[in-house]
Every structure is written in structure tokens, then in C-alpha cells.
C-alpha positions in Angstrom: 0.0 0.0 0.0 1.6 3.2 -1.1 0.7 6.7 0.0 0.4 8.1 -3.5 -2.4 5.7 -4.4 -4.2 5.5 -1.1 -6.4 8.3 0.2 -7.2 8.5 3.9 -9.8 10.8 5.4 -8.8 13.1 8.2 -12.3 14.5 8.7 -14.6 13.1 11.3 -18.0 12.4 9.7 -21.2 13.6 11.3 -23.4 10.9 9.9 -23.5 8.4 12.8 -26.4 9.3 15.1 -26.4 8.6 18.9 -27.7 5.4 20.3 -31.5 5.0 19.6 -33.3 2.6 21.8 -35.9 0.3 20.3 -38.9 2.1 21.8 -40.4 4.3 19.1 -37.7 3.3 16.5 -39.2 3.7 12.9 -38.9 1.1 10.2 -35.4 0.2 9.0 -35.5 1.2 5.3 -33.0 -0.2 2.9 -32.7 2.4 0.1 -30.4 4.2 -2.3 -28.6 7.1 -0.6 -26.6 10.0 -1.9 -24.2 11.3 0.6 -20.7 12.9 1.0 -18.1 10.3 1.7 -15.0 11.8 0.0 -13.8 15.2 1.0 -16.4 17.9 0.2 -15.4 20.4 -2.4 -12.9 18.0 -4.0 -15.3 15.3 -4.9 -19.1 15.0 -5.5 -21.5 13.1 -3.2 -21.4 9.4 -3.6 -24.3 7.1 -4.8 -24.5 4.4 -2.2 -26.9 2.0 -0.5 -27.9 2.8 3.1 -30.5 2.6 5.8 -32.9 5.4 6.6 -31.1 7.9 4.4 -27.7 7.5 5.9 -24.4 5.6 5.7 -23.7 4.1 8.1 -27.4 3.4 9.1 -28.9 4.7 12.3 -27.4 3.5 15.6 -29.9 1.0 16.9 -30.0 -0.6 20.3 -31.7 -1.8 23.4 -30.9 -2.3 27.0 -29.5 -5.7 28.0 -32.1 -8.5 28.2 -34.8 -6.3 26.6 -36.5 -7.2 23.3 -35.6 -5.4 20.1 -38.1 -5.1 17.4 -37.9 -3.4 14.0 -39.5 -3.8 10.5 -37.1 -4.0 7.6 -38.6 -2.4 4.5 -36.8 -3.0 1.3 -36.9 0.0 -1.0 -34.1 -1.3 -3.2 -34.4 -2.8 -6.7 -32.8 -6.0 -5.4 -33.3 -8.4 -2.5 -31.7 -8.0 0.9 -31.7 -9.2 4.5 -30.2 -8.0 7.8 -27.8 -9.9 10.0 -27.3 -8.8 13.6 -23.7 -9.5 14.0 -22.5 -10.9 17.3 -25.9 -11.0 18.9 -26.8 -14.4 20.4 -30.4 -14.3 19.1 -32.9 -16.9 18.0 -32.1 -18.6 14.8 -35.0 -17.4 12.6 -33.9 -13.8 13.3 -30.3 -14.2 12.2 -30.8 -12.8 8.7 -29.1 -15.4 6.5 -31.0 -16.1 3.3 -31.2 -19.8 2.3 -30.3 -20.8 5.9 -32.6 -18.9 8.4 -35.0 -16.8 6.2 -36.1 -16.0 2.7 -34.6 -13.0 0.8 -36.6 -9.8 1.4 -37.6 -8.9 -2.1 -37.9 -5.3 -3.4 -41.0 -3.7 -1.9 -41.4 -6.4 0.8 -40.9 -6.2 4.6 -39.6 -8.5 7.3 -40.1 -8.1 11.0 -37.1 -8.8 13.2 -37.8 -9.3 16.9 -35.4 -10.8 19.4 -34.0 -10.6 22.9 -30.5 -9.2 23.4 -28.9 -11.2 26.2 -25.4 -9.5 26.1 -24.5 -5.9 26.7 -21.9 -4.7 24.3 -20.9 -3.4 20.9 -22.4 -5.2 17.9 -23.5 -4.2 14.4 -25.9 -5.0 11.6 -25.4 -5.4 7.9 -26.7 -7.0 4.8 -26.2 -10.7 4.5 -27.4 -11.0 0.9 -24.8 -10.3 -1.7 -22.9 -8.9 1.3 -19.6 -8.5 -0.5 -21.4 -5.9 -2.6 -24.2 -4.5 -0.4 -21.9 -3.9 2.6 -19.3 -2.4 0.2 -22.0 0.0 -1.0 -23.0 1.0 2.6 -25.7 -1.4 4.0 -24.4 -1.5 7.6 -24.8 0.3 10.9 -24.1 0.0 14.7 -26.2 -2.0 17.1 -25.5 -1.2 20.8 -26.8 -3.2 23.8 -26.5 -1.0 26.9 -25.5 -2.3 30.3 -28.1 -1.9 33.0 -25.4 -0.1 35.0 -23.5 2.1 32.6 -19.8 2.7 33.2 -18.7 6.1 34.5 -18.0 8.0 31.2 -18.8 11.5 29.9 -19.4 10.4 26.3 -20.3 7.1 24.7 -19.0 7.3 21.1 -19.5 4.9 18.2 -16.7 4.8 15.6 -17.5 2.8 12.5 -14.5 2.2 10.4 -14.8 1.3 6.7 -12.8 1.5 3.5 -14.1 2.2 0.0 -12.9 1.8 -3.5 -13.6 4.8 -5.7 -12.7 5.6 -9.3 -11.0 8.8 -10.4 -14.4 10.5 -10.8 -15.3 9.9 -7.1 -17.9 7.1 -7.9 -17.7 3.7 -6.3 -15.8 1.3 -8.5 -18.3 -1.2 -9.9 -16.0 -4.2 -9.8 -17.5 -6.2 -6.9 -16.5 -9.8 -6.7 -13.9 -9.7 -9.4 -11.8 -12.8 -9.5 -8.5 -11.1 -8.6 -10.0 -9.6 -5.4 -11.8 -12.8 -4.4 -8.6 -14.9 -4.9 -6.3 -12.6 -3.1 -6.8 -10.3 0.0 -10.3 -9.1 -1.1 -11.8 -5.8 -2.1 -9.3 -3.4 -0.5 -10.4 0.2 -0.8 -8.4 3.3 -1.7 -10.2 5.6 0.8 -11.1 5.0 4.4 -12.6 6.9 7.3 -14.0 6.7 10.7 -17.6 7.7 11.0 -17.9 9.7 14.2 -20.5 11.9 15.9 -20.1 15.6 15.8 -19.2 16.1 19.5 -16.6 18.4 21.1 -14.6 16.8 23.9 -12.9 18.4 26.8 -9.5 17.5 28.0 -9.8 15.4 31.2 -13.1 13.9 30.2 -13.5 10.1 30.2 -15.0 8.5 27.1 -16.1 5.2 25.9 -15.0 4.6 22.3 -16.7 1.7 20.5 -14.6 0.7 17.4 -16.3 -1.4 14.7 -14.4 -2.6 11.6 -17.2 -2.6 9.0 -14.7 -3.0 6.1 -15.6 -5.7 3.6 -12.1 -7.3 3.6 -9.5 -5.0 5.2 -7.7 -5.9 8.4 -7.1 -2.7 10.4 -4.2 -2.3 12.8 -5.0 0.8 14.8 -3.3 3.4 16.8 -5.3 5.7 19.1 -3.8 9.1 20.1 -5.0 11.8 22.5 -6.4 9.4 25.0 -5.0 7.4 28.0 -6.9 4.3 28.9 -7.6 0.6 28.4 -9.4 -1.8 26.0 -12.3 -3.1 28.1 -14.1 -5.4 25.6 -13.6 -7.3 22.4 -16.4 -8.4 20.1 -18.9 -7.1 22.7 -17.5 -9.3 25.5 -16.0 -7.5 28.5 -12.4 -8.4 29.4 -11.9 -9.5 33.0 -8.8 -7.3 33.1 -8.7 -4.2 30.9 -5.5 -4.2 28.7 -3.3 -1.7 27.0 -4.4 -0.1 23.7 -1.1 -0.9 22.0 -1.1 -3.5 19.2 -4.9 -3.3 18.6 -5.8 -5.1 15.4 -9.4 -5.5 14.1 -10.2 -7.9 11.4 -13.4 -7.2 9.4 -16.4 -7.4 11.7 -14.4 -7.4 14.9 -15.0 -4.7 17.6 -13.1 -3.2 20.5 -14.4 -1.0 23.3 -12.0 1.5 24.9 -12.5 3.6 28.0 -10.0 6.3 28.3 -9.3 9.9 29.5 -8.9 12.6 26.9 -5.5 14.3 26.9 -5.5 15.9 23.5 -7.3 15.8 20.1 -8.5 12.2 19.8 -7.2 10.6 16.6 -7.9 7.2 15.1 -5.1 6.1 12.8 -4.5 3.0 10.7 -1.0 1.6 10.9 0.5 0.4 7.6 4.0 -0.9 7.8 6.0 2.0 9.3 3.4 4.7 8.4 0.1 5.8 9.8 -3.0 7.2 8.1 -5.6 9.4 9.9 -9.1 7.9 9.8 -10.9 10.5 11.9 -10.5 12.9 14.8 -12.5 14.4 17.6 -11.6 17.9 18.6 -11.3 19.3 22.1 -12.7 22.5 23.5 -11.9 23.3 27.1 -10.8 21.3 30.1 -12.2 19.6 33.2 -10.4 17.8 36.1 -9.3 14.3 35.2 -10.7 11.4 37.1 -8.3 9.8 39.7 -10.0 6.4 39.5 -8.5 3.7 37.2 -10.5 2.3 34.3 -12.6 -0.5 35.8 -13.8 -3.7 34.0 -17.2 -3.8 32.5 -19.7 -6.2 34.1 -19.4 -9.6 32.5 -22.1 -11.2 30.4 -23.4 -14.5 31.5 -22.1 -17.5 29.5 -22.3 -21.3 29.9 -19.1 -22.7 31.4 -17.3 -25.0 29.0 -17.6 -28.7 30.0 -15.7 -31.7 28.9 -15.0 -31.6 25.1 -17.5 -33.9 23.4 -16.2 -33.3 19.8 -13.0 -32.1 18.3 -13.5 -30.8 14.8 -11.0 -29.5 12.2 -11.9 -26.7 9.8 -9.2 -26.4 7.1 -9.1 -23.2 5.0 -8.1 -23.9 1.4 -7.8 -22.2 -2.0 -7.0 -18.7 -3.2 -4.0 -17.5 -5.2 -0.7 -19.2 -4.6 -2.2 -22.2 -2.9 -2.6 -25.9 -3.5 -5.7 -27.2 -5.2 -8.8 -28.4 -3.3 -11.9 -30.5 -3.8 -14.4 -27.7 -3.9 -15.9 -26.0 -6.9 -15.2 -22.4 -6.1 -12.1 -20.3 -5.4 -12.0 -21.0 -1.7 -13.1 -24.0 0.4 -13.4 -25.5 3.9 -12.4 -29.1 4.1 -12.6 -29.6 0.3 -16.2 -28.2 0.1 -17.1 -24.8 -1.3 -20.2 -22.8 -0.3 -23.1 -24.1 1.7 -23.6 -27.8 1.4 -26.8 -29.8 2.2 -25.0 -31.4 5.1 -23.6 -29.3 8.0 -20.0 -29.1 9.0 -21.1 -30.4 12.4 -24.2 -31.7 14.0 -24.3 -30.8 17.7 -26.6 -31.2 20.7 -27.5 -28.1 22.6 -25.0 -27.5 25.4 -22.2 -29.5 23.9 -18.7 -28.2 24.3 -16.8 -28.5 21.1 -13.2 -27.8 20.2 -12.5 -26.6 16.7 -9.0 -26.4 15.2 -8.9 -23.7 12.5 -6.1 -24.5 10.0 -5.2 -21.8 7.5 -3.6 -23.6 4.6 -3.7 -20.6 2.4 -1.5 -17.6 1.6 -3.9 -15.0 3.1 -5.4 -14.2 6.5 -9.0 -15.1 7.2 -11.4 -13.8 9.9 -13.6 -16.7 10.8 -17.1 -15.8 12.1 -19.6 -18.1 13.9 -23.2 -16.9 14.0 -25.3 -17.1 17.1 -22.5 -17.8 19.5 -19.3 -16.6 21.0 -16.3 -18.9 21.5 -13.0 -18.9 23.5 -9.7 -18.5 21.7 -7.5 -21.1 23.3 -3.9 -20.3 24.3 -1.0 -22.7 23.5 -1.4 -24.2 26.9 -5.2 -24.7 26.3 -6.1 -22.0 28.8 -9.2 -20.0 27.9 -8.4 -16.7 26.1 -10.7 -14.0 24.8 -14.4 -14.5 24.0 -14.9 -13.7 20.3 -17.4 -14.1 17.6 -14.8 -13.5 14.9 -11.2 -14.7 15.1 -8.3 -13.7 12.8 -6.2 -16.6 11.6 -3.0 -15.6 9.8 -1.8 -17.2 6.6 -0.2 -20.6 7.4 -1.3 -20.5 11.0 -3.8 -22.4 13.0 -5.9 -21.6 16.1 -8.0 -23.6 18.4 -11.3 -22.3 19.7 -13.7 -23.7 22.3 -17.5 -23.2 22.0 -20.4 -24.2 24.1 -23.1 -24.6 21.4 -26.1 -23.6 23.5 -28.3 -21.9 20.8 -30.4 -24.2 18.7 -30.7 -23.7 15.0 -28.7 -23.6 11.7 -25.8 -21.3 12.2 -23.5 -20.1 9.5 -19.7 -20.3 9.9 -17.7 -18.4 7.4 -14.8 -16.1 6.5 -15.8 -12.5 7.2 -13.5 -11.3 4.5 -16.7 -11.1 2.5 -15.0 -11.5 -0.8 -13.6 -14.9 0.4 -17.1 -15.8 1.7 -18.7 -15.2 -1.8 -15.7 -17.2 -3.2 -16.8 -20.3 -1.3 -15.4 -20.0 2.2 -18.6 -20.7 4.1 -20.3 -23.6 5.8 -22.9 -24.2 8.7 -23.5 -26.1 11.9 -26.7 -27.7 13.1 -27.4 -27.3 16.9 -30.3 -29.6 18.0 
């Protein structure tokens, strides 16, 4: 990635609204949207897809354990569906056409209604032609608030995304081209952090909810102007908050940071030895800094892993510069491409299953399991972070441990969405 052919935004967008709880929330309308993504004055507004007239869509949410309800109305000229990423919801609300629901055709509606058991940072996005529809803007934040909120002055959502524009400022219409699919995916030439229009004061304590909504780009991040800790990953609180250094978000991954403002807050993407500004929040004034350390968030309630009943292996295959495989698309899991009639695993509710993820390819993959979180296992088999998406580097492997306690047909796929459309997806059956 070279500076001369990669544009990075330094302007904080004002399109991300504040958290809107479910009560009184209007329909969620998928529609074409014209909005300013590239720097105003230098480029025209962009023709995108969005929800309720904005990109990202409105920040939706509920309080923990409450029921969320919204009607999707499809005003597009093509089908769509909405997946509520990271939420442990009932299966028929998961938003996956051909697996959990029908496609929502143009002019049709679909009612989503589910309980949100876990407090944390989640997001929603199209799960139909997602490599294209997410790239065109069909995504937004979904926030489940704690019943006892942490002591912060501002709760800020930062959606991060990259875009591929042509020289006229229009989105490049080359979705799913074979080169992208077989390599690292659709990597944009412009990226930004969508941030609220809020002025901070030096000394204030903020919660920063970072969401990587990119289609394929892994984002190593540097945060400047704040002193604090990472308190949650993929919506799940950390027992011990950790330093912000070395923060990397694969597509779909999230991180919550609680920190004290010391200067202009900057979100930067790290590329080799260089950094690129994604967005900033200005400061205006000063207040006394808190003396108390950043405390852990209250944990979400999870089933305790039991004795492992099955040990499965998921081998990632295909792509450029790789050996052949038995599938019929560019990528495969265990010699099978795309969704098969038989699941990758058939499990009983409550089973503890160990899955070894083997990346036998030349590219990194972010593996996402729907409807559940899982533990990343350390080399000594101790329980690591709870995630719903784990990044497995090229040539590496990772073991995860999951209590499959949510009945249904759950998708398991690479969240580099170009890899997913290229065949890297399967599913599990939980009875």
C-alpha cells in the first residue's frame, strides 16, 4: 500500500447518530442514498446504499435483556436481508437467506424481533450479496447498553470502513472480481472513521466503540490523544482491561476502549511504518481528570465449558498461490465450497466443542460463527478472549472452544466477504 495511491480521510464524519433505543424506532428502510463520503469540495457526493437515508445506518440498540423489534422495508431494486452481527439471538432472526430466512424482495418487509442477552458493541449489515451490499453502505451499529452504565462522559461509536472509488469519485463497480476474491479481497483506496459531531474536553472520560465494518481490510489501529484501556472485544468484557497498543481489528471485529482525553482524539490506521488518519474528535476546554482507574465492565453470562465432546477441524483452502482443493469455487473449507446440504457439524444443545482452525492458504481469514461466541485457546489450552470472529493468519492455526447452546442452523464463514462469496462458508446444526 503506497501513500500516492491510497487516500485516507482526516475529517470526522457527522453521519453516525447517537444510540437510539428500540422504543419508538421507525422502520429500518434499505434504500439508495446520496451522501458525501469523499472530502467535500474536492469530490461530488457518492451514490450508495444505506438505511434510513444515511451511511452508516442509524445506531440502533436496546438495554440488556430487553426485546428489540424493528421492521425492515426493502426499497431497493434487489433483495436484501439484515444480519445482527455478534448477537446471540434466536435462529430465525439471524438474517441469512437460504439458511434462516427468505430473501426480502424489493417492496417487501420482514419483522425482526429478538432478545439481546449480552451488553456490548455489535453491528448490523446486509447478509445478501454482502460482498457488494456492505461495500455500498448497508451497515450500521447495534448497541446493547448495560443496566449499570460505566462512568464516562461520552459514549462514542466509531464505524471504520474503506471504500474503492474511481477517479471521478464514484464507487468502483467491480464487486466480486476474480482477482480480489482470490487474493486479499476488495481493499479500498479511501477509508474513514464515521464519528459523531461532538466536542470533547481535556480530562473527560470517554467510551470509544470501534467497529471494523470493512468488507475485507484488516485494520491495525493506533489511538492518540487518550490514555486508557481496552475493556471489551467483540462485545464481550475483558476480566482485566488491557493496554491499547497493538490493537488489530479484522473485518467485523470490535473493541471497546474507556480512556481519558488528553488531546485531540485521533484514530489512525497503521500500515508498515506509516500511519493514516481515519478520523478525529476535537477538544474544547478542560475539566479535572478522574483519579480512578478504568474498571472492568460487568461480565455477560455465559455457559461454562464442559468436557469436550467433539474435536472438529476446519481447514481453509484455496485462493491464489495455494494448492488445489476438492471444492468447486475459489475457496473451500475441508474440500467443500459454499453451503452444502449437510452441516460441517451436528451438535446437541449444550455441547462443548473444540474446533481447530487451520489456515492452509496464503492469506489471513477472519472466521465468524453466527449465534455464539467462543473462546480462543492459548497454546497451553487455557481460555483466552471470547470472540465471535477470530483472525487466523496465513499458514497459522488456532483452536477455539465453543459451548453450542443456541439451537438452529448457524453459519460459519470467513468475514472477508470476498472470500465468503468465493466459497469459504459452511454451517453447523445445533439440535
